[in-house]
C-alpha positions as CSV (number, residue, x, y, z in Angstrom):
1,X,4.4,27.7,-91.1
2,X,7.0,25.2,-89.8
3,X,8.3,27.8,-87.4
4,X,4.8,28.4,-86.0
5,X,4.3,24.7,-85.4
6,X,7.7,24.5,-83.6
7,X,6.7,27.5,-81.4
8,X,3.4,25.8,-80.5
9,X,5.1,22.5,-79.7
10,X,7.7,24.4,-77.5
11,X,5.0,26.3,-75.7
12,X,3.1,23.0,-75.0
13,X,6.3,21.4,-73.6
14,X,6.9,24.4,-71.4
15,X,3.4,24.2,-70.0
16,X,3.8,20.6,-69.2
17,X,7.3,21.3,-67.6
18,X,5.8,24.1,-65.4
19,X,3.0,21.7,-64.3
20,X,5.6,19.1,-63.4
21,X,7.7,21.6,-61.5
22,X,4.7,23.0,-59.6
23,X,3.6,19.4,-58.7
24,X,7.1,18.5,-57.4
25,X,7.2,21.7,-55.4
26,X,3.8,21.1,-53.8
27,X,4.8,17.5,-53.0
28,X,8.1,18.7,-51.4
29,X,6.2,21.2,-49.3
30,X,3.7,18.5,-48.2
31,X,6.6,16.2,-47.2
32,X,8.2,18.9,-45.2
33,X,4.9,19.8,-43.5
34,X,4.4,16.1,-42.7
35,X,7.9,15.8,-41.3
36,X,7.5,19.0,-39.2
37,X,4.2,17.8,-37.8
38,X,5.6,14.3,-37.1
39,X,8.6,15.9,-35.3
40,X,6.2,18.0,-33.2
41,X,4.1,15.0,-32.4
42,X,7.2,13.0,-31.4
43,X,8.5,15.9,-29.3
44,X,5.2,16.2,-27.5
45,X,5.2,12.4,-26.8
46,X,8.7,12.6,-25.4
47,X,7.7,15.6,-23.3
48,X,4.7,13.8,-21.9
49,X,6.8,10.7,-21.2
50,X,9.3,12.9,-19.4
51,X,6.6,14.2,-17.0
52,X,6.6,12.2,-13.8
53,X,3.6,11.7,-11.6
54,X,4.0,14.0,-8.6
55,X,3.4,12.2,-5.2
56,X,3.3,13.7,-1.8
57,X,6.5,13.6,0.3
58,X,5.0,13.9,3.8
59,X,1.7,13.9,5.6
60,X,-0.3,17.1,5.5
61,X,-1.3,18.9,8.7
62,X,-4.9,17.9,8.0
63,X,-4.0,14.2,7.7
64,X,-1.9,14.4,10.9
65,X,-4.8,16.0,12.7
66,X,-7.4,13.4,11.5
67,X,-5.1,10.5,12.4
68,X,-4.4,12.0,15.8
69,X,-8.1,12.6,16.4
70,X,-9.4,9.2,15.3
71,X,-6.5,6.8,15.5
72,X,-7.1,5.7,11.9
73,X,-7.3,7.2,8.4
74,X,-8.6,6.1,5.0
75,X,-6.2,6.7,2.0
76,X,-8.4,6.8,-1.1
77,X,-7.6,5.3,-4.5
78,X,-4.2,3.8,-3.7
79,X,-4.7,1.0,-6.3
80,X,-6.4,1.3,-9.7
81,X,-9.3,-0.9,-10.8
82,X,-6.9,-2.8,-13.1
83,X,-4.5,-3.5,-10.1
84,X,-7.4,-4.6,-8.0
85,X,-8.5,-7.1,-10.7
86,X,-4.9,-8.5,-10.7
87,X,-5.2,-9.0,-6.9
88,X,-8.4,-10.9,-7.3
89,X,-7.1,-13.0,-10.1
90,X,-4.1,-14.0,-7.9
91,X,-6.4,-14.8,-5.0
92,X,-8.9,-16.8,-7.2
93,X,-6.1,-19.1,-8.3
94,X,-5.5,-20.0,-4.7
95,X,-9.0,-19.8,-3.3
96,X,-9.0,-23.5,-2.4
97,X,-6.1,-22.8,-0.1
98,X,-8.1,-20.5,2.1
99,X,-8.4,-21.9,5.6
100,X,-11.7,-21.3,7.4
101,X,-11.6,-20.6,11.2
102,X,-14.3,-23.1,11.8
103,X,-13.2,-24.6,15.1
104,X,-14.3,-23.0,18.3
105,X,-10.6,-22.5,19.3
106,X,-10.1,-20.4,16.2
107,X,-13.2,-18.2,16.5
108,X,-12.7,-14.5,16.8
109,X,-16.1,-13.6,18.2
110,X,-18.3,-15.0,21.0
111,X,-21.3,-17.1,19.8
112,X,-24.6,-15.3,20.2
113,X,-23.1,-11.8,20.3
114,X,-23.5,-9.0,17.8
115,X,-20.2,-9.6,16.1
116,X,-20.6,-13.4,15.7
117,X,-22.7,-13.5,12.5
118,X,-24.8,-16.5,11.5
119,X,-22.2,-19.2,11.8
120,X,-19.5,-19.3,9.0
121,X,-16.0,-18.7,10.1
122,X,-13.6,-16.1,8.6
123,X,-11.2,-17.4,5.9
124,X,-7.5,-16.7,5.9
125,X,-5.0,-17.0,3.0
126,X,-1.2,-16.7,3.5
127,X,1.8,-16.5,1.2
128,X,0.7,-13.2,-0.3
129,X,4.2,-12.1,-1.1
130,X,5.4,-15.5,-2.3
131,X,3.4,-15.9,-5.5
132,X,6.0,-14.7,-8.0
133,X,4.6,-12.3,-10.6
134,X,1.1,-12.6,-8.9
135,X,2.6,-10.9,-5.9
136,X,3.7,-7.7,-7.7
137,X,0.7,-5.5,-6.7
138,X,0.7,-6.8,-3.1
139,X,4.5,-6.1,-2.9
140,X,3.9,-2.5,-4.2
141,X,2.1,-1.7,-0.9
142,X,5.4,-2.1,1.0
143,X,6.8,1.2,-0.4
144,X,3.9,2.6,-2.4
145,X,4.5,6.4,-3.1
146,X,1.0,7.2,-1.9
147,X,1.7,5.4,1.4
148,X,5.3,6.1,2.3
149,X,4.5,9.7,3.5
150,X,2.1,8.0,6.0
151,X,4.6,5.3,7.0
152,X,7.3,7.9,7.6
153,X,4.9,10.2,9.4
154,X,3.5,7.5,11.7
155,X,6.5,5.1,12.1
156,X,9.6,7.2,11.2
157,X,12.3,6.6,8.7
158,X,13.5,3.0,8.4
159,X,10.0,1.6,9.0
160,X,9.8,-2.2,8.5
161,X,7.2,-4.9,7.8
162,X,6.5,-6.6,11.1
163,X,4.0,-9.4,10.3
164,X,3.5,-11.7,7.3
165,X,0.7,-10.1,5.3
166,X,-2.4,-12.3,4.5
167,X,-5.8,-12.1,2.8
168,X,-8.9,-12.1,4.9
169,X,-12.2,-13.3,3.3
170,X,-15.7,-13.3,4.7
171,X,-18.8,-14.8,3.0
172,X,-22.3,-13.6,3.9
173,X,-22.9,-14.2,7.6
174,X,-19.3,-14.9,8.5
175,X,-18.2,-13.8,11.9
176,X,-16.4,-10.6,12.6
177,X,-13.8,-10.1,15.3
178,X,-14.2,-9.1,19.0
179,X,-12.9,-5.7,19.7
180,X,-9.2,-5.8,20.8
181,X,-6.1,-3.7,21.0
182,X,-5.7,-0.3,22.6
183,X,-2.7,1.7,24.0
184,X,-4.5,0.8,27.2
185,X,-5.7,-2.7,26.6
186,X,-9.5,-2.6,26.1
187,X,-10.1,-5.7,28.2
188,X,-7.4,-5.7,31.0
189,X,-6.8,-1.9,31.3
190,X,-3.1,-2.6,31.2
191,X,-0.6,-0.4,29.3
192,X,0.3,-1.9,25.9
193,X,3.8,-0.7,25.0
194,X,4.1,-3.0,21.9
195,X,0.8,-1.5,20.5
196,X,1.0,2.1,21.9
197,X,0.2,5.3,20.1
198,X,2.2,8.3,21.3
199,X,2.6,12.0,20.4
200,X,5.5,14.0,21.7
201,X,7.2,17.2,20.4
202,X,5.2,17.3,17.2
203,X,6.0,13.7,16.4
204,X,3.4,10.9,16.0
205,X,4.6,7.3,16.6
206,X,2.7,4.0,16.4
207,X,4.5,1.0,18.0
208,X,2.5,-1.1,15.5
209,X,0.6,0.2,12.4
210,X,-2.0,-1.9,10.6
211,X,-2.4,-1.4,6.8
212,X,-5.6,-2.9,5.4
213,X,-5.8,-3.0,1.6
214,X,-9.4,-2.9,0.6
215,X,-10.2,-5.3,-2.3
216,X,-14.0,-4.9,-2.4
217,X,-16.4,-2.1,-1.6
218,X,-17.5,-1.8,2.0
219,X,-20.8,0.0,1.9
220,X,-22.7,1.3,4.9
221,X,-24.1,-1.7,6.8
222,X,-22.0,-4.3,5.0
223,X,-19.8,-5.0,8.0
224,X,-16.1,-5.7,8.1
225,X,-13.5,-3.5,9.8
226,X,-14.9,-1.4,12.7
227,X,-13.2,0.9,15.1
228,X,-13.8,3.0,18.2
229,X,-12.5,6.4,17.1
230,X,-10.2,8.1,19.6
231,X,-9.7,5.0,21.7
232,X,-6.0,5.1,21.1
233,X,-5.9,7.9,23.7
234,X,-8.3,6.2,26.2
235,X,-7.0,5.6,29.7
236,X,-9.5,3.0,30.8
237,X,-10.6,-0.5,29.8
238,X,-14.0,-0.8,28.0
239,X,-17.3,-1.2,29.8
240,X,-18.7,-4.7,30.1
241,X,-20.1,-6.1,26.9
242,X,-18.6,-3.4,24.7
243,X,-15.8,-5.6,23.2
244,X,-18.6,-7.9,21.9
245,X,-20.6,-5.1,20.4
246,X,-23.4,-5.7,23.0
247,X,-23.1,-2.4,24.9
248,X,-22.6,1.2,23.5
249,X,-22.7,0.1,19.9
250,X,-23.2,3.7,18.8
251,X,-19.5,4.3,19.4
252,X,-18.5,1.5,17.1
253,X,-17.9,2.8,13.5
254,X,-17.7,0.9,10.3
255,X,-15.9,3.1,7.7
256,X,-17.3,3.1,4.2
257,X,-14.5,2.3,1.7
258,X,-14.0,1.4,-1.9
259,X,-11.9,-1.2,-3.6
260,X,-8.4,0.3,-3.9
261,X,-8.5,2.3,-0.7
262,X,-6.2,1.6,2.2
263,X,-7.1,1.9,5.9
264,X,-4.2,2.7,8.2
265,X,-4.8,2.4,11.9
266,X,-2.8,2.2,15.0
267,X,-3.0,-1.1,16.8
268,X,-3.3,1.2,19.8
269,X,-6.8,2.1,18.5
270,X,-9.4,-0.4,19.6
271,X,-10.8,-2.2,16.6
272,X,-12.4,-5.3,15.3
273,X,-14.7,-6.5,12.6
274,X,-18.5,-6.8,12.2
275,X,-20.2,-9.8,10.7
276,X,-20.3,-9.6,6.9
277,X,-23.8,-8.8,5.4
278,X,-23.1,-8.7,1.6
279,X,-23.4,-11.4,-1.1
280,X,-20.0,-10.2,-2.4
281,X,-17.2,-12.0,-0.6
282,X,-15.3,-9.6,1.6
283,X,-11.6,-9.5,0.8
284,X,-8.8,-7.4,2.3
285,X,-5.1,-7.9,2.6
286,X,-3.7,-7.0,6.0
287,X,-0.2,-5.8,6.6
288,X,1.5,-4.6,9.8
289,X,4.4,-2.2,10.0
290,X,6.6,-1.1,12.9
291,X,9.3,1.5,13.6
292,X,12.9,0.6,12.7
293,X,13.9,-0.6,16.1
294,X,10.7,-2.3,17.2
295,X,9.2,-5.7,16.7
296,X,6.0,-7.5,17.6
297,X,6.2,-10.4,15.2
298,X,9.1,-12.8,14.8
299,X,8.8,-14.2,11.2
300,X,11.7,-12.0,10.1
301,X,14.2,-14.4,11.7
302,X,12.1,-17.6,11.9
303,X,13.0,-18.8,8.4
304,X,15.5,-21.6,8.1
305,X,18.0,-19.6,6.1
306,X,17.4,-16.4,8.0
307,X,15.1,-13.5,7.1
308,X,11.7,-13.8,5.6
309,X,10.8,-16.7,3.2
310,X,13.1,-16.8,0.1
311,X,10.3,-16.3,-2.4
312,X,9.3,-13.0,-0.8
313,X,12.5,-11.4,-2.1
314,X,11.8,-12.1,-5.8
315,X,11.3,-9.1,-8.0
316,X,11.6,-6.5,-5.2
317,X,12.6,-2.9,-5.7
318,X,15.3,-1.5,-3.5
319,X,12.7,0.4,-1.5
320,X,10.5,-2.7,-1.0
321,X,13.5,-4.7,0.0
322,X,14.5,-2.1,2.6
323,X,11.1,-2.6,4.3
324,X,12.0,-6.3,5.0
325,X,15.0,-5.4,7.1
326,X,15.0,-6.8,10.7
327,X,14.7,-4.3,13.6
328,X,17.8,-2.2,14.3
329,X,18.7,1.5,14.5
330,X,19.0,3.7,11.5
331,X,22.6,4.7,12.3
332,X,23.7,1.1,11.9
333,X,23.7,1.1,8.0
334,X,19.9,0.9,7.7
335,X,18.5,1.7,4.2
336,X,16.0,4.6,4.3
337,X,13.5,5.3,1.5
338,X,13.8,8.8,0.0
339,X,10.8,10.7,-1.3
340,X,11.7,9.8,-4.9
341,X,11.8,6.1,-4.0
342,X,15.6,5.8,-4.0
343,X,17.5,4.3,-1.1
344,X,20.0,6.1,1.2
345,X,22.1,4.2,3.8
346,X,22.1,5.9,7.2
347,X,25.4,5.2,8.9
348,X,28.1,6.3,11.4
349,X,31.5,7.6,10.5
350,X,34.2,5.1,9.4
351,X,36.4,5.7,12.5
352,X,33.6,4.7,14.9
353,X,33.0,1.6,12.8
354,X,36.6,0.6,13.0
355,X,36.7,1.2,16.7
356,X,33.7,-1.2,17.2
357,X,35.5,-3.8,15.2
358,X,38.7,-3.3,17.3
359,X,36.8,-3.6,20.6
360,X,34.2,-6.2,19.8
361,X,35.7,-8.1,16.9
362,X,32.4,-7.6,15.0
363,X,31.1,-5.1,12.5
364,X,28.2,-4.0,14.8
365,X,28.0,-3.7,18.5
């Protein structure tokens, strides 16, 4: 009887032991499964982080054709809605510093003409690249990966910023801008080498390229930037009244654009602005770029310590800084932007450099 009770007790303990062992094994398997799934998740996150956004490295043949045809092109969705908001926040902080072109001497359109509007002047705001962290998005335009293929395709390697960029604002009724520019000046009929558009041997070149960052939607009929497509190839001045929008208005086009788009146009293409017809304040930021060896503006050497204003150089990438170089040839140690955003110095061989130093006593001739 005692032996039977001992056997029962032993069997009970064995059952409990088996349950414990089974529970431990199941727990161990669950931990291993969790670890395995966690490792897979981490591996997937790492792989996703390693995937870089692919950007174009050069203009497509379609883009080249359209720019050559019209003298301008709209690049869609360069900035995100979040980036556009940051731009507006930066502008709003400085809205009281906008200067209205109220005086007659500052007006851009002739009173009483189609482009004049109902009276208010356009507003300008400078210092766009000198606002510290608030300038980050504006600075990104200098070497934005969606834009550098266009800059290289239209200006060549070593392109440079030529003018100080600034914000243009128009309230409802604010005047536009009389038509101006042209490879052949639209008013005088004279050749404009400093604005000219050329095409030779499969190469497009703009002596001066405008880059308009669109900060609000421009719907049909809103006004703002307007252009005479194809006028970069015109050989004659405009008919009387056309520069004021009074004659042949059917040839004057206002492109429809969205906030975040960028309009690139040759200054050799006749362009201007229509009076603004929306309750939403029109805002754009206007840049101008030139080939490595060309210059229209002179702010790049007008600063007291040389170069552009000091604050402009804060927090620049190497590629953005390269765009602020003064005009000189690529072979004279000019930084060029590679497709991946890195910088390559284009130069001559060391023996020629030494020869120039021996002859002229300076590093560059």
